[in-house]
RODO-2510 file (C-alpha; in nm, 4 decimals, decimal comma):
residues 439
     n   res          X          Y          Z
     1     x     0,3516    -4,0164    -9,5992
     2     x     0,4008    -4,0314    -9,9167
     3     x     0,0351    -3,9728   -10,0072
     4     x     0,0571    -3,6330    -9,8055
     5     x     0,3567    -3,5350    -9,9375
     6     x     0,2025    -3,5864   -10,3134
     7     x    -0,1293    -3,4102   -10,1912
     8     x     0,0716    -3,0964   -10,0803
     9     x     0,2817    -3,1183   -10,4183
    10     x    -0,0220    -3,1324   -10,6017
    11     x    -0,2089    -2,8331   -10,4122
    12     x     0,0945    -2,5953   -10,4377
    13     x     0,1175    -2,7048   -10,7945
    14     x    -0,2527    -2,5563   -10,8294
    15     x    -0,2128    -2,2780   -10,6653
    16     x     0,1066    -2,1629   -10,8753
    17     x    -0,0636    -2,2609   -11,1798
    18     x    -0,3508    -2,0577   -11,0703
    19     x    -0,1255    -1,7290   -10,9643
    20     x     0,0682    -1,7895   -11,3546
    21     x    -0,3004    -1,7815   -11,4899
    22     x    -0,3744    -1,4385   -11,3283
    23     x    -0,3252    -1,1236   -11,5189
    24     x    -0,0253    -0,8847   -11,4550
    25     x    -0,2594    -0,5753   -11,3685
    26     x    -0,5090    -0,7779   -11,1861
    27     x    -0,2330    -0,9305   -10,9542
    28     x    -0,0607    -0,5944   -10,9599
    29     x    -0,4007    -0,4519   -10,8232
    30     x    -0,3958    -0,7854   -10,5653
    31     x    -0,1053    -0,6804   -10,4203
    32     x    -0,1573    -0,3305   -10,3527
    33     x    -0,4620    -0,4150   -10,0972
    34     x    -0,1838    -0,6160    -9,9105
    35     x     0,0061    -0,5361    -9,6265
    36     x     0,3770    -0,5210    -9,6443
    37     x     0,4386    -0,8284    -9,4929
    38     x     0,2118    -1,0303    -9,7122
    39     x     0,3432    -0,8444    -9,9971
    40     x     0,6977    -1,0055    -9,9067
    41     x     0,5249    -1,3382    -9,8521
    42     x     0,3392    -1,3262   -10,1561
    43     x     0,6769    -1,2925   -10,3221
    44     x     0,7790    -1,6161   -10,2659
    45     x     0,4886    -1,8389   -10,4378
    46     x     0,6480    -1,7945   -10,7718
    47     x     0,8996    -1,6763   -11,0276
    48     x     0,5998    -1,4566   -11,1763
    49     x     0,5222    -1,2881   -10,8480
    50     x     0,9079    -1,2432   -10,7613
    51     x     0,9605    -1,0602   -11,0382
    52     x     0,6396    -0,8391   -10,9745
    53     x     0,7134    -0,7667   -10,6416
    54     x     1,0754    -0,6357   -10,7319
    55     x     0,9309    -0,4209   -10,9852
    56     x     0,9889    -0,0072   -10,9270
    57     x     0,6355     0,0495   -11,0788
    58     x     0,4869    -0,1881   -10,7711
    59     x     0,6818     0,0045   -10,5199
    60     x     0,6366     0,3359   -10,6116
    61     x     0,2503     0,2739   -10,6187
    62     x     0,3144     0,0989   -10,2031
    63     x     0,4635     0,4470   -10,1414
    64     x     0,2090     0,6377   -10,3015
    65     x    -0,0557     0,4225   -10,0942
    66     x     0,1217     0,4430    -9,7809
    67     x     0,1989     0,8005    -9,8178
    68     x    -0,0013     0,9802   -10,0429
    69     x     0,0221     1,1349   -10,3804
    70     x     0,1093     1,4803   -10,2832
    71     x     0,4619     1,3389   -10,0669
    72     x     0,5865     1,1087   -10,3678
    73     x     0,5147     1,4274   -10,6099
    74     x     0,7604     1,6141   -10,3891
    75     x     1,0200     1,3325   -10,3173
    76     x     1,0347     1,3164   -10,7154
    77     x     1,0263     1,6955   -10,8087
    78     x     1,3137     1,7367   -10,5410
    79     x     1,5179     1,4623   -10,6759
    80     x     1,8243     1,5874   -10,9408
    81     x     1,7503     1,2277   -11,0964
    82     x     1,3827     1,1327   -11,0046
    83     x     1,3819     0,8193   -11,2359
    84     x     1,6715     0,6496   -11,0602
    85     x     1,4811     0,6878   -10,6741
    86     x     1,5037     0,3132   -10,5742
    87     x     1,1475     0,3501   -10,4225
    88     x     1,2085    -0,0167   -10,2230
    89     x     1,5186     0,1052   -10,0760
    90     x     1,3462     0,3619    -9,9771
    91     x     1,0562     0,2581    -9,8008
    92     x     1,2289    -0,0191    -9,6228
    93     x     1,5091     0,2585    -9,4701
    94     x     1,2344     0,4540    -9,3635
    95     x     1,0848     0,1739    -9,1905
    96     x     1,4066     0,1202    -9,0110
    97     x     1,4546     0,4897    -8,9796
    98     x     1,7220     0,5210    -8,6823
    99     x     1,8660     0,8707    -8,7119
   100     x     1,8757     1,2082    -8,8323
   101     x     2,1008     1,4965    -8,9373
   102     x     2,0927     1,8278    -8,8336
   103     x     2,2359     2,1174    -9,0358
   104     x     2,2916     2,5070    -8,9450
   105     x     2,1107     2,7540    -9,1966
   106     x     2,2521     3,0521    -9,3302
   107     x     2,0063     3,3483    -9,2733
   108     x     1,9956     3,6698    -9,5039
   109     x     2,0934     4,0033    -9,3486
   110     x     1,7215     4,0647    -9,2388
   111     x     1,5694     3,7816    -9,0679
   112     x     1,3117     3,7342    -8,7773
   113     x     1,4641     3,8453    -8,4291
   114     x     1,4900     3,5696    -8,1449
   115     x     1,1228     3,4495    -8,0219
   116     x     0,9253     3,1984    -7,8830
   117     x     0,5946     3,0550    -7,8911
   118     x     0,5401     3,1610    -8,1971
   119     x     0,3903     3,0133    -8,5192
   120     x     0,6279     2,8009    -8,8262
   121     x     0,4088     2,7037    -9,1179
   122     x     0,5359     2,5297    -9,4319
   123     x     0,3112     2,7464    -9,6848
   124     x     0,2914     2,7279   -10,0569
   125     x     0,6383     2,6053   -10,1279
   126     x     0,7852     2,9098    -9,8131
   127     x     0,8229     2,9188    -9,4589
   128     x     0,5648     3,1601    -9,2933
   129     x     0,6765     3,2734    -8,9628
   130     x     0,4731     3,5151    -8,6955
   131     x     0,4516     3,6795    -8,3755
   132     x     0,5806     3,4987    -8,0666
   133     x     0,7032     3,6556    -7,7481
   134     x     1,0762     3,8177    -7,7266
   135     x     1,2760     4,0156    -7,4905
   136     x     1,1656     4,2591    -7,2394
   137     x     0,8069     4,0826    -7,2361
   138     x     0,7517     4,2299    -7,5964
   139     x     0,4733     3,9942    -7,7757
   140     x     0,5592     4,0643    -8,1587
   141     x     0,3213     4,1213    -8,4431
   142     x     0,5574     4,0578    -8,7528
   143     x     0,5325     3,8274    -9,0446
   144     x     0,8118     3,6633    -9,2407
   145     x     0,8569     3,4520    -9,5304
   146     x     1,1400     3,2382    -9,6860
   147     x     1,0757     3,0691   -10,0364
   148     x     1,2147     2,7218   -10,0187
   149     x     1,0348     2,5280   -10,3007
   150     x     1,0757     2,1796   -10,3751
   151     x     1,4693     2,1621   -10,2816
   152     x     1,6514     2,1932    -9,9383
   153     x     1,8637     2,5210    -9,9070
   154     x     2,1244     2,5690    -9,6960
   155     x     2,0787     2,9538    -9,7041
   156     x     1,7470     3,1248    -9,6177
   157     x     1,5976     3,4817    -9,7653
   158     x     1,3967     3,6020    -9,5108
   159     x     1,1407     3,8725    -9,6511
   160     x     0,9199     4,0865    -9,3588
   161     x     0,5633     4,0992    -9,5108
   162     x     0,4045     4,4758    -9,4643
   163     x     0,0478     4,3665    -9,4434
   164     x    -0,2274     4,4394    -9,1453
   165     x    -0,2776     4,1267    -8,9092
   166     x    -0,2982     4,0312    -8,5943
   167     x    -0,1926     4,2194    -8,3328
   168     x     0,1379     4,1191    -8,0972
   169     x     0,0876     3,7868    -7,9224
   170     x     0,2465     3,4772    -7,8418
   171     x     0,1127     3,1073    -7,7825
   172     x    -0,1391     3,1576    -8,0616
   173     x    -0,1659     2,8382    -8,2934
   174     x    -0,1717     2,8325    -8,6789
   175     x    -0,2533     2,5805    -8,9483
   176     x    -0,2738     2,5507    -9,3044
   177     x    -0,6100     2,4624    -9,4598
   178     x    -0,5732     2,4227    -9,8630
   179     x    -0,4303     2,7383   -10,0020
   180     x    -0,4692     2,9538    -9,6698
   181     x    -0,3303     3,0108    -9,3139
   182     x    -0,5710     2,9900    -8,9839
   183     x    -0,4523     3,1444    -8,7191
   184     x    -0,6240     3,1229    -8,3428
   185     x    -0,6168     3,3135    -8,0033
   186     x    -0,2980     3,3603    -7,8041
   187     x    -0,1832     3,6359    -7,5601
   188     x    -0,0988     3,9657    -7,5943
   189     x     0,1445     4,2368    -7,4146
   190     x    -0,0972     4,2889    -7,1193
   191     x    -0,1494     3,9381    -7,0841
   192     x    -0,4738     3,9407    -7,2075
   193     x    -0,6436     3,6453    -7,3880
   194     x    -0,7540     3,6397    -7,7447
   195     x    -1,0128     3,4717    -7,9089
   196     x    -0,9884     3,6318    -8,2766
   197     x    -0,9730     3,3847    -8,5857
   198     x    -0,7240     3,5301    -8,9139
   199     x    -0,6517     3,3826    -9,2060
   200     x    -0,3924     3,4523    -9,4698
   201     x    -0,3366     3,4008    -9,8422
   202     x    -0,1094     3,4512   -10,0931
   203     x    -0,2953     3,7315   -10,3420
   204     x    -0,2908     3,5929   -10,7166
   205     x    -0,2377     3,9323   -10,8881
   206     x     0,1189     4,0321   -10,6505
   207     x     0,2060     3,6898   -10,5265
   208     x     0,2036     3,9033   -10,1497
   209     x     0,0360     3,7335    -9,8635
   210     x    -0,2158     3,9229    -9,6843
   211     x    -0,3815     3,8680    -9,3327
   212     x    -0,7455     3,9390    -9,3145
   213     x    -0,9986     3,8789    -8,9826
   214     x    -1,2691     3,5679    -9,0625
   215     x    -1,5851     3,6111    -8,9830
   216     x    -1,6713     3,3405    -8,7719
   217     x    -2,0536     3,4435    -8,6556
   218     x    -2,1363     3,4834    -8,2598
   219     x    -2,0344     3,1348    -8,1179
   220     x    -1,6137     3,1104    -8,0460
   221     x    -1,3992     2,9400    -7,7828
   222     x    -1,3275     3,0894    -7,4882
   223     x    -1,0299     3,2994    -7,5077
   224     x    -0,7008     3,1449    -7,4557
   225     x    -0,3026     3,1016    -7,5459
   226     x    -0,0550     2,7813    -7,5192
   227     x    -0,3307     2,5596    -7,6498
   228     x    -0,2752     2,2968    -7,9168
   229     x    -0,4057     2,2876    -8,2806
   230     x    -0,3986     2,1075    -8,6115
   231     x    -0,5793     2,0447    -8,9242
   232     x    -0,8126     1,7695    -8,9423
   233     x    -1,0394     1,6160    -9,2458
   234     x    -0,7736     1,8477    -9,4853
   235     x    -1,0487     2,1270    -9,4323
   236     x    -1,1373     2,1787    -9,0459
   237     x    -0,9117     2,3198    -8,7523
   238     x    -0,8894     2,1609    -8,4407
   239     x    -0,7845     2,2950    -8,1208
   240     x    -0,7731     2,1587    -7,7469
   241     x    -0,6940     2,3195    -7,3772
   242     x    -0,4324     2,5979    -7,3456
   243     x    -0,4507     2,8713    -7,0644
   244     x    -0,7408     3,0668    -7,0191
   245     x    -0,8589     3,3339    -6,7903
   246     x    -0,7142     3,3844    -6,4590
   247     x    -0,4309     3,1128    -6,5857
   248     x    -0,6819     2,8235    -6,5814
   249     x    -0,5631     2,5468    -6,7984
   250     x    -0,8391     2,4118    -7,0088
   251     x    -0,9697     2,1018    -7,1378
   252     x    -1,2469     2,1792    -7,3879
   253     x    -1,1960     2,0786    -7,7700
   254     x    -1,3315     2,3007    -8,0805
   255     x    -1,3676     2,2396    -8,4282
   256     x    -1,3626     2,5217    -8,6994
   257     x    -1,5264     2,4667    -9,0295
   258     x    -1,5079     2,6819    -9,3143
   259     x    -1,7110     2,7670    -9,5778
   260     x    -1,6733     2,6507    -9,9481
   261     x    -1,5444     3,0050   -10,0416
   262     x    -1,3505     3,0806    -9,7298
   263     x    -1,5465     3,3950    -9,6758
   264     x    -1,6400     3,2940    -9,3409
   265     x    -1,5811     2,9887    -9,0675
   266     x    -1,8396     2,8411    -8,8051
   267     x    -1,6650     2,6992    -8,4456
   268     x    -1,8646     2,4479    -8,2361
   269     x    -1,7656     2,2653    -7,9449
   270     x    -1,7153     1,8772    -7,9580
   271     x    -1,8804     1,7627    -7,5800
   272     x    -1,8440     1,4173    -7,5286
   273     x    -2,0796     1,2716    -7,2119
   274     x    -1,9618     0,9394    -7,1873
   275     x    -1,6351     0,8731    -7,3542
   276     x    -1,3144     0,9917    -7,1977
   277     x    -1,1329     1,2969    -7,3005
   278     x    -0,7562     1,4179    -7,2536
   279     x    -0,7066     1,6094    -6,9137
   280     x    -0,6916     2,0368    -6,8954
   281     x    -0,3220     2,1048    -7,0208
   282     x    -0,1255     2,3779    -7,2215
   283     x     0,1747     2,3454    -7,4400
   284     x     0,1027     2,0297    -7,5740
   285     x     0,0722     1,9105    -7,9224
   286     x    -0,1958     1,8152    -8,1375
   287     x    -0,0391     1,6417    -8,5004
   288     x    -0,2791     1,5469    -8,8073
   289     x    -0,1434     1,2008    -8,9446
   290     x    -0,3989     1,1696    -9,2253
   291     x    -0,7361     1,0139    -9,2971
   292     x    -0,9764     1,0831    -8,9840
   293     x    -0,6921     1,0779    -8,7259
   294     x    -0,4922     1,3570    -8,5232
   295     x    -0,2793     1,2885    -8,2146
   296     x    -0,2195     1,4644    -7,8644
   297     x     0,0929     1,4571    -7,6656
   298     x     0,2061     1,5910    -7,3423
   299     x     0,1724     1,9125    -7,2032
   300     x     0,1456     2,0746    -6,8483
   301     x    -0,1603     2,0005    -6,6179
   302     x    -0,3453     2,1536    -6,4136
   303     x    -0,1294     2,0950    -6,1178
   304     x     0,1778     2,2046    -6,3057
   305     x     0,2912     1,8419    -6,3571
   306     x     0,4457     1,7680    -6,6752
   307     x     0,2299     1,4881    -6,8777
   308     x     0,3556     1,1880    -7,1321
   309     x    -0,0117     1,0488    -7,2396
   310     x    -0,0712     0,9791    -7,6231
   311     x    -0,4472     1,0413    -7,7670
   312     x    -0,5972     1,0276    -8,0887
   313     x    -0,8822     1,2341    -8,2234
   314     x    -1,1196     1,0579    -8,4377
   315     x    -1,3232     1,2464    -8,7212
   316     x    -1,4248     0,9475    -8,8936
   317     x    -1,8372     0,9019    -8,9733
   318     x    -1,9071     1,2497    -8,8300
   319     x    -1,8787     1,1220    -8,4618
   320     x    -1,6128     1,3111    -8,3032
   321     x    -1,4249     1,1808    -8,0340
   322     x    -1,1120     1,0968    -7,7960
   323     x    -0,9455     0,7782    -7,7761
   324     x    -0,6431     0,7075    -7,5015
   325     x    -0,3746     0,5179    -7,6332
   326     x    -0,2725     0,3092    -7,3473
   327     x     0,1439     0,2281    -7,2990
   328     x     0,4030     0,1396    -7,0390
   329     x     0,6464     0,4182    -6,9667
   330     x     0,8801     0,1750    -6,8287
   331     x     0,9002    -0,0690    -7,1220
   332     x     1,0532     0,1813    -7,3855
   333     x     1,4482     0,2277    -7,3595
   334     x     1,5177     0,5870    -7,2051
   335     x     1,0939     0,6381    -7,1721
   336     x     1,1357     0,8056    -6,8593
   337     x     1,2364     1,1112    -7,0334
   338     x     0,9351     1,1187    -7,2421
   339     x     0,7212     1,3523    -7,0099
   340     x     0,7258     1,7352    -7,1633
   341     x     0,6132     2,0496    -7,2413
   342     x     0,6693     2,3172    -7,5128
   343     x     0,7880     2,0398    -7,7797
   344     x     0,7344     2,0210    -8,1599
   345     x     0,5353     1,7034    -8,3007
   346     x     0,5488     1,6755    -8,6555
   347     x     0,4180     1,4675    -8,9199
   348     x     0,6929     1,3136    -9,1164
   349     x     0,7454     1,0915    -9,4812
   350     x     0,6041     0,7800    -9,3549
   351     x     0,3265     0,8999    -9,1554
   352     x     0,4562     0,8919    -8,8321
   353     x     0,5297     1,1653    -8,5619
   354     x     0,8609     1,3127    -8,4916
   355     x     0,8855     1,4782    -8,1715
   356     x     1,1756     1,7220    -8,0631
   357     x     1,3112     1,9304    -7,7403
   358     x     1,0631     2,0583    -7,4672
   359     x     1,1088     2,0810    -7,0950
   360     x     1,0339     1,8636    -6,7646
   361     x     0,8731     1,9402    -6,4869
   362     x     1,2050     2,1028    -6,3539
   363     x     1,2251     2,2969    -6,6494
   364     x     1,5189     2,1457    -6,7887
   365     x     1,5002     2,1808    -7,1554
   366     x     1,5583     1,8600    -7,4277
   367     x     1,7533     1,8318    -7,7268
   368     x     1,6298     1,4568    -7,8245
   369     x     1,4228     1,3380    -8,0866
   370     x     1,2009     1,0762    -8,0826
   371     x     0,9711     0,8994    -8,3379
   372     x     0,6022     0,7904    -8,2458
   373     x     0,3920     0,5506    -8,4743
   374     x     0,0785     0,4881    -8,3147
   375     x    -0,0257     0,2713    -8,6798
   376     x     0,0186    -0,0207    -8,4482
   377     x    -0,0683     0,0699    -8,0826
   378     x     0,1894     0,3144    -7,9286
   379     x     0,5647     0,2355    -8,0804
   380     x     0,8295     0,4819    -7,9400
   381     x     1,1840     0,4971    -8,0545
   382     x     1,4611     0,7420    -7,9933
   383     x     1,6445     0,8347    -8,2807
   384     x     2,0226     0,9313    -8,3018
   385     x     2,1296     1,2939    -8,4129
   386     x     2,4227     1,3579    -8,6500
   387     x     2,5937     1,6661    -8,7539
   388     x     2,5108     2,0088    -8,5972
   389     x     2,3937     1,9675    -8,2428
   390     x     2,1565     2,2590    -8,1691
   391     x     2,0831     2,4104    -7,8354
   392     x     1,8420     2,2382    -7,5779
   393     x     1,5500     2,4235    -7,6493
   394     x     1,1613     2,4393    -7,5558
   395     x     0,8566     2,6440    -7,6831
   396     x     1,0397     2,6523    -8,0315
   397     x     0,8526     2,5720    -8,3451
   398     x     0,9197     2,3239    -8,6444
   399     x     0,7641     2,2175    -8,9468
   400     x     0,8136     1,9956    -9,2302
   401     x     0,8529     2,0664    -9,6261
   402     x     0,5909     1,8800    -9,8637
   403     x     0,7801     1,5991    -9,8933
   404     x     0,8103     1,5266    -9,4933
   405     x     1,1725     1,4425    -9,5053
   406     x     1,3132     1,7955    -9,4268
   407     x     1,2021     1,9721    -9,0798
   408     x     1,2621     2,3167    -9,0169
   409     x     1,2993     2,4055    -8,6464
   410     x     1,3166     2,8137    -8,5469
   411     x     1,3468     2,9779    -8,2122
   412     x     1,2429     2,8977    -7,8641
   413     x     1,3772     2,9560    -7,5182
   414     x     1,7143     2,8025    -7,4478
   415     x     1,9865     2,8230    -7,1769
   416     x     2,1556     3,1129    -7,1928
   417     x     2,4784     3,2235    -6,9888
   418     x     2,3702     3,3098    -6,6413
   419     x     2,4343     3,6661    -6,5242
   420     x     2,5121     3,7990    -6,1851
   421     x     2,1732     4,0353    -6,2422
   422     x     1,9407     3,7695    -6,4029
   423     x     1,7143     3,5454    -6,2218
   424     x     1,7759     3,2769    -6,4507
   425     x     1,9636     3,1648    -6,7698
   426     x     1,6831     3,1555    -7,0033
   427     x     1,7143     3,3593    -7,3089
   428     x     1,4903     3,3998    -7,6408
   429     x     1,6869     3,2048    -7,9567
   430     x     1,6669     3,3049    -8,3347
   431     x     1,8633     3,0327    -8,4503
   432     x     1,7078     2,8278    -8,7775
   433     x     1,8691     2,4564    -8,8386
   434     x     1,7194     2,2079    -9,0517
   435     x     1,6866     1,8023    -8,9484
   436     x     1,7171     1,5605    -9,2251
   437     x     1,5757     1,1968    -9,2072
   438     x     1,9041     0,9991    -9,2848
   439     x     1,7596     0,7285    -9,5610
***
């Protein structure tokens, strides 16, 4: 026994000696290759590694590795004292995130009217809102911009963009690709589905936002609205499903490739003969989570049932395919409330998805926040909400700022006061509020 203890002590001593012989820079590089749990374990090896794993520089590098340069830069730019950011504390608090805080925002005298099924994007430091359905069955064709920059603002100064653009519609999709916005499809006042593709850019001379119809050639997806859409690979647009002709729910998948000069695009359908694919649906969401993966959740199926399944779209190595993510709904606390349609699903700081609102199969609208993490299986967590309590809503729109810490939510269908002459208590909402991750 004494010999075994002496042998173990000798081996440990050699390991510690070997580690102390490694240069600081090399040890730093090795740590950045390890998952967080291994880094924390490595910290207990010797005094040198303990000091290194407490270093401000290491934790900022870990944040950059896991969140991306643009996110870390946005956090630095939005901080009043960037040098005092405690990156280790921020990282650990984000891992244990359990609540959000909501705040109302004061609008300028001129602001977008109530609507639902519109688009809302964070683009070039601004909120950009387009279209949507409104009271009286009108489908709007207006574009609004509110500058935010790198800091959270309590007052929004909306300006309406005077520019020829897409016709009035709701249920369209709009995604940021590089320095442009790309919009597809939607449903117009007459109930006609669209399949046109538009692009918006900021003019370099005037700084104004302008729309133009994008040339995509003869091949386009079938007309649709209420489909899901997101960016993939930082350069392409992915759409799935929606409501097509005669109200039929679709289950096809299309990808738009843009040319280098952004003058034209090419649509092609992704057809899978052997791999499983999501069932036809509408009112679901697609969220790009970085790398080669995008996540699909929920929606309404062909039998009008409300869904709760999760899929990810894998675009790695040029082989585009859908992969189902299996989880047991009953094993999740409050999980029976997860099925929904008309919700929002937004990528937030830390690479997870924040799901908000929507409605169930009985059209009961929701006001709950859920965190979805597919980095290790399918982890769900319901978050607490502090501060302002917005109305239950569905078919609203949400987007996050550059840092991913602030989520902006606008509009949607909400519960209204039932009047004797009204068939239901539904009404369109024109409220803008912000959701902050409490860290």
